[in-house]
DRENNUGU-36415 format. One line per field, with one value per atom (N, C-alpha, C): x, y, z; residue in one letter; residue number from 1. Coordinates in steps of 0.2 Angstrom, whole numbers. Example, Ala and Ser with C-alpha at 12.3 -4.5 7.8 and 13.67 -1.06 7.14 Angstrom:
REM DRENNUGU-36415
east = 66; 62; 66; 64; 68; 64 .
north = -28; -22; -16; -11; -5; 0 .
up = 39; 39; 39; 35; 36; 39 .
aa = A; A; A; S; S; S .
i = 1; 1; 1; 2; 2; 2 .
This chain:
REM DRENNUGU-36415
east = -70; -76; -76; -76; -75; -79; -77; -84; -84; -90; -94; -89; -88; -84; -86; -90; -93; -88; -87; -82; -87; -89; -91; -86; -88; -83; -76; -78; -74; -68; -64; -58; -53; -45; -40; -39; -40; -37; -43; -48; -52; -51; -50; -47; -42; -36; -29; -32; -36; -38; -43; -47; -50; -47; -40; -38; -31; -30; -25; -29; -36; -39; -40; -42; -43; -35; -31; -24; -23; -26; -23; -29; -33; -38; -45; -45; -52; -57; -63; -67; -71; -72; -75; -84; -87; -92; -94; -89; -88; -88; -87; -85; -89; -92; -97; -93; -96; -94; -99; -98; -103; -100; -101; -99; -104; -105; -111; -110; -103; -101; -102; -106; -108; -102; -97; -91; -86; -85; -81; -83; -91; -94; -92; -93; -93; -86; -82; -73; -73; -73; -74; -78; -83; -86; -83; -80; -76; -69; -65; -59; -59; -64; -65; -71; -74; -80; -85; -83; -86; -93; -98; -104; -103; -105; -105; -114; -114; -122; -120; -125; -122; -125; -127; -128; -126; -124; -121; -127; -134; -137; -138; -138; -138; -132; -126; -120; -121; -123; -122; -125; -131; -136; -129; -130; -128; -119; -116; -109; -106; -102; -97; -93; -90; -84; -87; -88; -89; -82; -78; -73; -75; -74; -78; -71; -73; -66; -69; -71; -75; -69; -69; -68; -68; -65; -67; -73; -71; -78; -86; -87; -92; -93; -89; -93; -98; -99; -105; -110; -111; -116; -117; -112; -112; -115; -112; -115; -122; -123; -132; -135; -133; -136; -137; -131; -128; -131; -134; -141; -137; -129; -125; -129; -130; -130; -126; -129; -126; -119; -115; -108; -104; -105; -102; -94; -90; -85; -85; -83; -83; -76; -72; -66; -66; -61; -63; -54; -54; -46; -45; -51; -52; -50; -45; -41; -44; -42; -44; -53; -54; -62; -60; -62; -61; -66; -65; -69; -74; -73; -79; -86; -83; -87; -92; -86; -91; -95; -93; -99; -105; -104; -110; -115; -113; -117; -119; -116; -118; -120; -118; -121; -112; -116; -111; -111; -114; -116; -111; -108; -103; -97; -91; -85; -79; -76; -71; -65; -63; -55; -53; -50; -48; -40; -40; -33; -30; -23; -22; -18; -19; -14; -11; -6; -3; -4; -1; -3; 2; 7; 10; 7; 0; -4; -6; -7; -10; -5; 1; 5; 9; 3; 4; 9; 12; 19; 19; 13; 11; 12; 11; 11; 4; 2; -5; -5; -6; -6; -13; -15; -22; -22; -29; -29; -37; -38; -44; -45; -51; -51; -48; -47; -43; -49; -54; -59; -62; -57; -61; -60; -62; -63; -57; -52; -48; -50; -55; -59; -59; -61; -62; -57; -50; -43; -41; -43; -40; -44; -50; -53; -48; -50; -43; -39; -35; -28; -29; -34; -33; -34; -38; -40; -36; -31; -26; -19; -19; -13; -14; -17; -19; -15; -14; -11; -4; 1; 5; 5; 11; 11; 8; 7; 4; 5; 3; 7; 2; 1; -4; -4; -7; -4; -8; -5; -8; -13; -11; -16; -19; -25; -28; -24; -21; -19; -14; -9; -4; -4; -10; -11; -12; -11; -11; -1; 3; 10; 10; 7; 7; 6; 0; -2; 4; 9; 13; 17; 20; 26; 25; 19; 20; 13; 8; 3; 7; 7; 11; 18; 23; 29; 29; 27; 29; 29; 25; 27; 33; 36; 43; 48; 46; 52; 52; 44; 47; 49; 48; 51; 59; 60; 68; 70; 66; 69; 68; 63; 65; 70; 71; 78; 85; 85; 90; 91; 85; 85; 84; 82; 85; 92; 97; 103; 108; 104; 109; 110; 103; 103; 108; 106; 110; 118; 120; 128; 129; 124; 125; 122; 119; 115; 110; 107; 102; 97; 91; 84; 83; 84; 79; 85; 93; 97; 97; 96; 96; 89; 83; 77; 79; 82; 82; 87; 93; 96; 93; 91; 88; 82; 77; 74; 76; 81; 83; 85; 90; 94; 88; 84; 80; 77; 73; 71; 77; 82; 88; 90; 90; 90; 85; 78; 73; 75; 75; 75; 81; 86; 90; 89; 85; 84; 78; 73; 67; 71; 75; 79; 86; 86; 92; 92; 95; 94; 97; 102; 105; 99; 102; 99; 101; 95; 97; 102; 104; 111; 116; 116; 122; 122; 116; 117; 120; 119; 120; 129; 129; 138; 140; 139; 143; 144; 139; 140; 145; 147; 147; 155; 162; 166; 171; 176; 180; 183; 182; 185; 183; 179; 174; 169; 166; 163; 156; 153; 147; 148; 153; 155; 154; 157; 155; 149; 144; 138; 132; 135; 131; 132; 138; 142; 138; 137; 132; 125; 122; 114; 115; 119; 120; 119; 125; 126; 119; 116; 110; 102; 104; 97; 93; 93; 91; 85; 89; 85; 79; 82; 78; 71; 73; 69; 64; 65; 59; 56; 58; 55; 50; 52; 46; 40; 44; 40; 34; 36; 32; 28; 29; 25; 21; 21; 17; 11; 14; 9; 2; 7; 4; -1; 1; -4; -11; -9; -15; -20; -16; -20; -24; -22; -26; -32; -30; -36; -40; -40; -44; -50; -47; -53; -55; -54; -59; -67 .
north = -72; -68; -61; -55; -48; -46; -44; -41; -34; -31; -24; -20; -13; -9; 0; 3; 9; 15; 19; 24; 29; 33; 37; 43; 49; 53; 51; 56; 55; 60; 61; 66; 62; 65; 62; 57; 54; 50; 43; 45; 39; 36; 43; 42; 38; 39; 35; 28; 28; 18; 15; 19; 17; 15; 20; 18; 14; 12; 8; 0; 0; -6; -9; -2; -6; -6; -5; -6; -13; -15; -23; -27; -24; -28; -30; -26; -26; -23; -27; -25; -18; -15; -9; -10; -13; -15; -18; -18; -21; -15; -9; -2; 5; 5; 12; 18; 25; 30; 34; 38; 43; 49; 54; 62; 66; 71; 75; 82; 84; 88; 86; 89; 86; 87; 90; 91; 84; 83; 79; 72; 72; 64; 62; 67; 66; 65; 67; 65; 59; 56; 50; 44; 48; 41; 41; 48; 44; 43; 43; 41; 34; 32; 26; 21; 24; 21; 17; 18; 15; 19; 16; 20; 25; 32; 37; 40; 39; 44; 49; 54; 59; 58; 53; 53; 45; 45; 39; 34; 36; 31; 27; 30; 26; 21; 21; 17; 11; 12; 7; -1; 0; -5; -11; -18; -22; -22; -17; -16; -21; -23; -27; -23; -19; -14; -8; -2; 5; 9; 13; 17; 23; 26; 33; 37; 41; 46; 53; 55; 62; 64; 71; 76; 74; 75; 73; 78; 85; 88; 87; 84; 80; 73; 71; 63; 62; 68; 65; 66; 71; 71; 65; 64; 59; 51; 49; 44; 43; 51; 48; 46; 48; 44; 39; 36; 27; 24; 17; 11; 5; 4; -2; -9; -15; -20; -22; -28; -30; -34; -34; -38; -32; -27; -25; -22; -23; -19; -13; -8; 1; 4; 5; 6; 14; 17; 24; 27; 30; 35; 42; 43; 51; 52; 55; 57; 60; 56; 57; 56; 54; 50; 42; 41; 35; 29; 23; 18; 19; 22; 22; 29; 33; 37; 33; 31; 24; 19; 19; 12; 15; 20; 23; 26; 29; 30; 25; 20; 13; 6; 6; 1; -4; -9; -15; -20; -20; -26; -25; -21; -20; -21; -21; -23; -17; -15; -8; -9; -5; -3; 4; 6; 14; 12; 18; 19; 26; 26; 31; 32; 32; 34; 41; 40; 47; 49; 56; 58; 54; 51; 48; 42; 40; 37; 38; 44; 46; 46; 43; 40; 33; 29; 21; 22; 24; 25; 26; 26; 27; 22; 24; 17; 20; 15; 18; 12; 14; 11; 10; 4; 0; -2; -1; -4; -8; -13; -16; -21; -20; -21; -31; -33; -40; -46; -43; -50; -48; -44; -44; -49; -52; -58; -59; -63; -62; -58; -61; -59; -50; -49; -41; -38; -41; -36; -37; -45; -46; -40; -38; -35; -27; -26; -19; -21; -24; -24; -23; -27; -27; -19; -15; -10; -5; -6; 2; -1; -9; -8; -6; -5; -1; 6; 7; 15; 15; 8; 6; 0; 3; -2; -2; -5; -6; -8; -6; -8; -9; -14; -16; -14; -10; -8; -12; -12; -15; -13; -7; -1; 5; 7; 12; 19; 19; 27; 26; 21; 21; 26; 26; 29; 38; 41; 46; 46; 42; 42; 41; 36; 37; 44; 46; 53; 57; 58; 63; 61; 54; 52; 50; 47; 47; 49; 52; 55; 63; 66; 72; 71; 68; 66; 69; 69; 70; 79; 82; 89; 89; 86; 88; 87; 81; 81; 86; 89; 96; 100; 103; 107; 107; 102; 99; 103; 99; 101; 110; 113; 119; 123; 121; 122; 122; 115; 113; 118; 119; 125; 133; 135; 140; 142; 137; 135; 136; 134; 134; 142; 144; 150; 156; 155; 158; 156; 150; 150; 152; 156; 160; 156; 151; 147; 151; 150; 153; 148; 153; 149; 143; 143; 138; 130; 133; 129; 124; 130; 127; 122; 123; 121; 112; 113; 107; 101; 104; 101; 99; 102; 100; 95; 98; 92; 84; 83; 78; 75; 79; 75; 71; 75; 71; 67; 67; 62; 55; 55; 52; 49; 51; 48; 43; 46; 41; 36; 34; 30; 25; 28; 24; 20; 24; 21; 14; 18; 11; 6; 6; -1; -3; 0; -2; -7; -12; -17; -15; -8; -8; 0; -1; 3; 10; 15; 22; 25; 22; 26; 23; 17; 15; 19; 21; 25; 31; 34; 42; 40; 36; 34; 36; 31; 29; 36; 40; 47; 50; 52; 56; 53; 55; 54; 56; 53; 55; 62; 69; 74; 77; 75; 80; 83; 86; 93; 88; 82; 79; 80; 77; 76; 84; 88; 97; 99; 96; 97; 94; 87; 83; 85; 88; 88; 95; 100; 105; 104; 101; 100; 94; 91; 87; 90; 96; 100; 105; 107; 111; 107; 102; 98; 97; 94; 92; 85; 81; 74; 78; 81; 84; 87; 93; 97; 92; 86; 83; 76; 77; 72; 78; 83; 89; 90; 89; 93; 86; 79; 75; 73; 75; 77; 81; 87; 90; 89; 84; 82; 77; 73; 68; 69; 74; 78; 81; 82; 88; 81; 76; 71; 66; 66; 64; 69; 75; 81; 81; 80; 79; 76; 69; 63; 64; 67; 68; 72 .
up = -70; -73; -69; -73; -69; -66; -61; -57; -58; -58; -60; -54; -58; -55; -55; -50; -51; -47; -50; -48; -47; -41; -38; -39; -45; -46; -54; -58; -63; -64; -58; -60; -59; -61; -61; -60; -53; -48; -51; -53; -55; -61; -65; -74; -74; -71; -70; -69; -63; -61; -68; -71; -76; -83; -83; -90; -88; -82; -80; -80; -80; -78; -86; -90; -97; -101; -99; -102; -100; -93; -90; -93; -98; -102; -97; -93; -89; -92; -95; -99; -97; -102; -101; -100; -101; -99; -94; -89; -80; -76; -82; -77; -80; -73; -72; -70; -71; -68; -67; -59; -58; -60; -63; -64; -66; -60; -63; -67; -69; -73; -81; -85; -91; -96; -95; -100; -99; -92; -90; -91; -91; -92; -99; -105; -110; -113; -109; -109; -108; -101; -101; -104; -107; -112; -118; -121; -126; -126; -119; -119; -118; -114; -111; -114; -117; -120; -113; -105; -101; -100; -96; -95; -90; -92; -87; -85; -80; -77; -74; -73; -70; -61; -58; -51; -51; -46; -40; -39; -38; -39; -44; -49; -57; -58; -55; -58; -50; -45; -42; -39; -42; -42; -48; -43; -46; -45; -44; -42; -37; -39; -32; -29; -32; -28; -32; -25; -27; -24; -29; -28; -28; -20; -17; -20; -26; -28; -30; -24; -24; -19; -17; -12; -4; -1; 6; 9; 7; 8; 8; 0; -3; -1; 3; 5; 8; 12; 18; 13; 9; 4; -2; -3; -9; -5; 2; 5; 6; 6; 8; 3; -3; -9; -12; -9; -10; -7; -10; -9; -11; -10; -13; -10; -14; -12; -6; -1; 4; 3; 7; 4; -2; -4; -8; -5; -9; -7; -8; -4; -3; -3; -9; -8; -7; -5; -4; -4; -11; -10; -8; -5; -2; 6; 6; 11; 16; 22; 29; 31; 25; 27; 33; 37; 41; 39; 40; 40; 44; 50; 54; 50; 46; 44; 40; 35; 30; 32; 37; 40; 44; 48; 49; 43; 38; 34; 29; 26; 24; 27; 32; 37; 38; 43; 44; 40; 33; 28; 23; 23; 17; 19; 13; 15; 14; 18; 17; 18; 13; 12; 10; 13; 14; 12; 5; 2; 3; 0; -1; -7; -13; -19; -20; -23; -26; -33; -35; -42; -46; -44; -51; -54; -50; -52; -58; -61; -66; -73; -72; -76; -75; -70; -70; -64; -61; -58; -50; -49; -43; -34; -31; -26; -21; -18; -14; -9; -2; 4; 4; 8; 9; 15; 18; 24; 23; 27; 26; 34; 37; 44; 44; 49; 47; 46; 47; 44; 37; 33; 26; 23; 18; 13; 10; 9; 2; -4; -6; -13; -13; -7; -8; -6; -3; -4; -9; -15; -19; -27; -24; -30; -29; -22; -21; -25; -22; -26; -34; -38; -43; -47; -42; -45; -44; -38; -37; -40; -42; -46; -52; -54; -60; -61; -55; -55; -53; -52; -48; -44; -40; -34; -28; -24; -18; -13; -5; 1; 6; 10; 14; 19; 24; 31; 38; 42; 47; 52; 51; 55; 49; 52; 47; 48; 55; 57; 56; 50; 47; 39; 38; 31; 33; 39; 40; 37; 39; 40; 31; 29; 21; 17; 19; 18; 18; 24; 22; 18; 18; 15; 6; 6; -3; -5; -1; -6; -6; 1; -1; -5; -5; -7; -13; -18; -24; -25; -20; -21; -16; -12; -9; -17; -20; -24; -30; -31; -35; -32; -25; -23; -24; -24; -24; -30; -34; -41; -43; -40; -39; -37; -31; -27; -32; -37; -39; -44; -50; -53; -50; -44; -43; -42; -38; -36; -42; -47; -54; -56; -57; -59; -55; -49; -43; -45; -48; -51; -56; -60; -68; -73; -73; -79; -80; -87; -88; -85; -84; -81; -86; -92; -95; -95; -95; -94; -88; -80; -75; -74; -78; -76; -80; -87; -89; -87; -83; -79; -73; -70; -63; -64; -70; -70; -73; -78; -79; -76; -72; -66; -60; -61; -54; -58; -65; -69; -69; -70; -71; -64; -60; -53; -50; -51; -49; -55; -62; -64; -60; -59; -55; -51; -45; -39; -40; -46; -47; -50; -54; -58; -54; -49; -45; -40; -38; -32; -25; -27; -21; -18; -11; -5; -8; -7; -9; -5; 1; 4; 0; -1; -5; -11; -17; -23; -20; -13; -13; -11; -8; -6; -13; -19; -26; -29; -28; -33; -27; -20; -16; -14; -20; -17; -13; -9; -4; -7; -2; -5; -11; -14; -21; -19; -24; -24; -21; -23; -20; -11; -10; -3; 1; -3; -1; 0; -4; -5; 1; 1; 5; 13; 15; 20; 22; 18; 20; 22; 18; 19; 24; 27; 34; 39; 39; 46; 45; 41; 40; 43; 45; 47; 42; 36; 31; 35; 36; 38; 44; 50; 55; 51; 45; 44; 40; 37; 33; 38; 44; 49; 54; 55; 56; 50; 45; 39; 38; 39; 37; 44; 50; 55; 56; 53; 52; 46; 40; 36; 40; 43; 47; 51; 57; 59; 56; 52; 47; 43; 43; 40; 45; 51; 57; 58; 58; 59; 56; 48; 44; 44; 47; 48; 55; 59; 65; 64 .
aa = M; M; M; H; H; H; R; R; R; K; K; K; I; I; I; A; A; A; F; F; F; I; I; I; G; G; G; G; G; G; G; G; G; N; N; N; M; M; M; A; A; A; A; A; A; S; S; S; L; L; L; V; V; V; G; G; G; G; G; G; L; L; L; L; L; L; K; K; K; A; A; A; E; E; E; Y; Y; Y; P; P; P; A; A; A; A; A; A; C; C; C; I; I; I; R; R; R; V; V; V; A; A; A; E; E; E; P; P; P; A; A; A; G; G; G; D; D; D; R; R; R; A; A; A; R; R; R; W; W; W; L; L; L; K; K; K; R; R; R; Q; Q; Q; F; F; F; G; G; G; V; V; V; D; D; D; V; V; V; K; K; K; S; S; S; A; A; A; A; A; A; G; G; G; E; E; E; V; V; V; V; V; V; A; A; A; G; G; G; A; A; A; E; E; E; A; A; A; I; I; I; V; V; V; L; L; L; A; A; A; V; V; V; K; K; K; P; P; P; Q; Q; Q; V; V; V; M; M; M; S; S; S; E; E; E; V; V; V; L; L; L; R; R; R; D; D; D; L; L; L; K; K; K; P; P; P; D; D; D; P; P; P; G; G; G; T; T; T; A; A; A; I; I; I; I; I; I; S; S; S; I; I; I; A; A; A; A; A; A; G; G; G; V; V; V; R; R; R; L; L; L; D; D; D; T; T; T; L; L; L; Q; Q; Q; R; R; R; A; A; A; L; L; L; G; G; G; P; P; P; K; K; K; M; M; M; H; H; H; Y; Y; Y; V; V; V; R; R; R; T; T; T; M; M; M; P; P; P; N; N; N; T; T; T; P; P; P; A; A; A; L; L; L; Y; Y; Y; G; G; G; A; A; A; G; G; G; I; I; I; T; T; T; G; G; G; L; L; L; F; F; F; A; A; A; P; P; P; P; P; P; R; R; R; T; T; T; P; P; P; A; A; A; N; N; N; V; V; V; R; R; R; G; G; G; L; L; L; A; A; A; E; E; E; T; T; T; I; I; I; L; L; L; R; R; R; A; A; A; A; A; A; G; G; G; A; A; A; I; I; I; V; V; V; W; W; W; L; L; L; D; D; D; R; R; R; E; E; E; E; E; E; D; D; D; L; L; L; D; D; D; A; A; A; V; V; V; T; T; T; A; A; A; L; L; L; S; S; S; G; G; G; S; S; S; G; G; G; P; P; P; A; A; A; Y; Y; Y; F; F; F; F; F; F; L; L; L; L; L; L; T; T; T; E; E; E; A; A; A; L; L; L; R; R; R; D; D; D; A; A; A; G; G; G; V; V; V; A; A; A; L; L; L; G; G; G; L; L; L; S; S; S; P; P; P; D; D; D; T; T; T; A; A; A; A; A; A; R; R; R; L; L; L; A; A; A; K; K; K; Q; Q; Q; T; T; T; C; C; C; V; V; V; G; G; G; A; A; A; G; G; G; R; R; R; M; M; M; L; L; L; A; A; A; E; E; E; S; S; S; Q; Q; Q; V; V; V; D; D; D; V; V; V; G; G; G; E; E; E; L; L; L; R; R; R; A; A; A; Q; Q; Q; V; V; V; T; T; T; S; S; S; K; K; K; G; G; G; G; G; G; T; T; T; T; T; T; E; E; E; A; A; A; A; A; A; I; I; I; A; A; A; H; H; H; L; L; L; E; E; E; S; S; S; A; A; A; G; G; G; L; L; L; R; R; R; Q; Q; Q; I; I; I; F; F; F; R; R; R; E; E; E; A; A; A; L; L; L; A; A; A; K; K; K; A; A; A; A; A; A; A; A; A; R; R; R; A; A; A; A; A; A; E; E; E; M; M; M; G; G; G; K; K; K .
i = 1; 1; 1; 2; 2; 2; 3; 3; 3; 4; 4; 4; 5; 5; 5; 6; 6; 6; 7; 7; 7; 8; 8; 8; 9; 9; 9; 10; 10; 10; 11; 11; 11; 12; 12; 12; 13; 13; 13; 14; 14; 14; 15; 15; 15; 16; 16; 16; 17; 17; 17; 18; 18; 18; 19; 19; 19; 20; 20; 20; 21; 21; 21; 22; 22; 22; 23; 23; 23; 24; 24; 24; 25; 25; 25; 26; 26; 26; 27; 27; 27; 28; 28; 28; 29; 29; 29; 30; 30; 30; 31; 31; 31; 32; 32; 32; 33; 33; 33; 34; 34; 34; 35; 35; 35; 36; 36; 36; 37; 37; 37; 38; 38; 38; 39; 39; 39; 40; 40; 40; 41; 41; 41; 42; 42; 42; 43; 43; 43; 44; 44; 44; 45; 45; 45; 46; 46; 46; 47; 47; 47; 48; 48; 48; 49; 49; 49; 50; 50; 50; 51; 51; 51; 52; 52; 52; 53; 53; 53; 54; 54; 54; 55; 55; 55; 56; 56; 56; 57; 57; 57; 58; 58; 58; 59; 59; 59; 60; 60; 60; 61; 61; 61; 62; 62; 62; 63; 63; 63; 64; 64; 64; 65; 65; 65; 66; 66; 66; 67; 67; 67; 68; 68; 68; 69; 69; 69; 70; 70; 70; 71; 71; 71; 72; 72; 72; 73; 73; 73; 74; 74; 74; 75; 75; 75; 76; 76; 76; 77; 77; 77; 78; 78; 78; 79; 79; 79; 80; 80; 80; 81; 81; 81; 82; 82; 82; 83; 83; 83; 84; 84; 84; 85; 85; 85; 86; 86; 86; 87; 87; 87; 88; 88; 88; 89; 89; 89; 90; 90; 90; 91; 91; 91; 92; 92; 92; 93; 93; 93; 94; 94; 94; 95; 95; 95; 96; 96; 96; 97; 97; 97; 98; 98; 98; 99; 99; 99; 100; 100; 100; 101; 101; 101; 102; 102; 102; 103; 103; 103; 104; 104; 104; 105; 105; 105; 106; 106; 106; 107; 107; 107; 108; 108; 108; 109; 109; 109; 110; 110; 110; 111; 111; 111; 112; 112; 112; 113; 113; 113; 114; 114; 114; 115; 115; 115; 116; 116; 116; 117; 117; 117; 118; 118; 118; 119; 119; 119; 120; 120; 120; 121; 121; 121; 122; 122; 122; 123; 123; 123; 124; 124; 124; 125; 125; 125; 126; 126; 126; 127; 127; 127; 128; 128; 128; 129; 129; 129; 130; 130; 130; 131; 131; 131; 132; 132; 132; 133; 133; 133; 134; 134; 134; 135; 135; 135; 136; 136; 136; 137; 137; 137; 138; 138; 138; 139; 139; 139; 140; 140; 140; 141; 141; 141; 142; 142; 142; 143; 143; 143; 144; 144; 144; 145; 145; 145; 146; 146; 146; 147; 147; 147; 148; 148; 148; 149; 149; 149; 150; 150; 150; 151; 151; 151; 152; 152; 152; 153; 153; 153; 154; 154; 154; 155; 155; 155; 156; 156; 156; 157; 157; 157; 158; 158; 158; 159; 159; 159; 160; 160; 160; 161; 161; 161; 162; 162; 162; 163; 163; 163; 164; 164; 164; 165; 165; 165; 166; 166; 166; 167; 167; 167; 168; 168; 168; 169; 169; 169; 170; 170; 170; 171; 171; 171; 172; 172; 172; 173; 173; 173; 174; 174; 174; 175; 175; 175; 176; 176; 176; 177; 177; 177; 178; 178; 178; 179; 179; 179; 180; 180; 180; 181; 181; 181; 182; 182; 182; 183; 183; 183; 184; 184; 184; 185; 185; 185; 186; 186; 186; 187; 187; 187; 188; 188; 188; 189; 189; 189; 190; 190; 190; 191; 191; 191; 192; 192; 192; 193; 193; 193; 194; 194; 194; 195; 195; 195; 196; 196; 196; 197; 197; 197; 198; 198; 198; 199; 199; 199; 200; 200; 200; 201; 201; 201; 202; 202; 202; 203; 203; 203; 204; 204; 204; 205; 205; 205; 206; 206; 206; 207; 207; 207; 208; 208; 208; 209; 209; 209; 210; 210; 210; 211; 211; 211; 212; 212; 212; 213; 213; 213; 214; 214; 214; 215; 215; 215; 216; 216; 216; 217; 217; 217; 218; 218; 218; 219; 219; 219; 220; 220; 220; 221; 221; 221; 222; 222; 222; 223; 223; 223; 224; 224; 224; 225; 225; 225; 226; 226; 226; 227; 227; 227; 228; 228; 228; 229; 229; 229; 230; 230; 230; 231; 231; 231; 232; 232; 232; 233; 233; 233; 234; 234; 234; 235; 235; 235; 236; 236; 236; 237; 237; 237; 238; 238; 238; 239; 239; 239; 240; 240; 240; 241; 241; 241; 242; 242; 242; 243; 243; 243; 244; 244; 244; 245; 245; 245; 246; 246; 246; 247; 247; 247; 248; 248; 248; 249; 249; 249; 250; 250; 250; 251; 251; 251; 252; 252; 252; 253; 253; 253; 254; 254; 254; 255; 255; 255; 256; 256; 256; 257; 257; 257; 258; 258; 258; 259; 259; 259; 260; 260; 260; 261; 261; 261; 262; 262; 262; 263; 263; 263; 264; 264; 264; 265; 265; 265; 266; 266; 266 .
């Protein structure tokens, strides 16, 4: 029997999860969304055929899982209006909102799962880190998995603080990938290619490399080595990137992102 799920917030990430659940044949009758913006609410209703209300309090009654899909800065206000039934699974996808914040607001009789998805979830190609306290029942973990798998792969974490690293690596990671694509495009233009040609080459190269990585069973380091012929053009470029400290730059950049994630949760 499918359990009732209430989404608080109907933004892009919530829509991707709702769409993924429906694609996996989760019944629309078991999904409700709270979305105060009228135009967005009407779009959600047309797009998915789910019940959409303007206030959070209108969708939580009887819900066995509540997905908190609002911006961190409005979370406190949203939590004040929630009155979930005891034993409800509270699943947060809000960056930086700690479990103790949720527990103080909603009380100890709920089950809490904190998650960090990323934007490729909008295409069903995301990955989400999840953390739940050790005594969280298996059925609650299973329900959280069902919801988040609708947007892609999942990985369970041993510690809540690991979510800061997940935020730095995969949460922010798509922006690093886009920056790399931009850099390749701009470097191609500097070599004399037209902007359109350089953009097409950079984009498809990154798409193709990503597909190779996704479909290959070979470690990413070995894939890189396979493209890097001894004494060839790729080796010349890779040697320069390594000597310029690319790996250290990424370590420092992710450390900055993780520190900011931790700061947001205080």
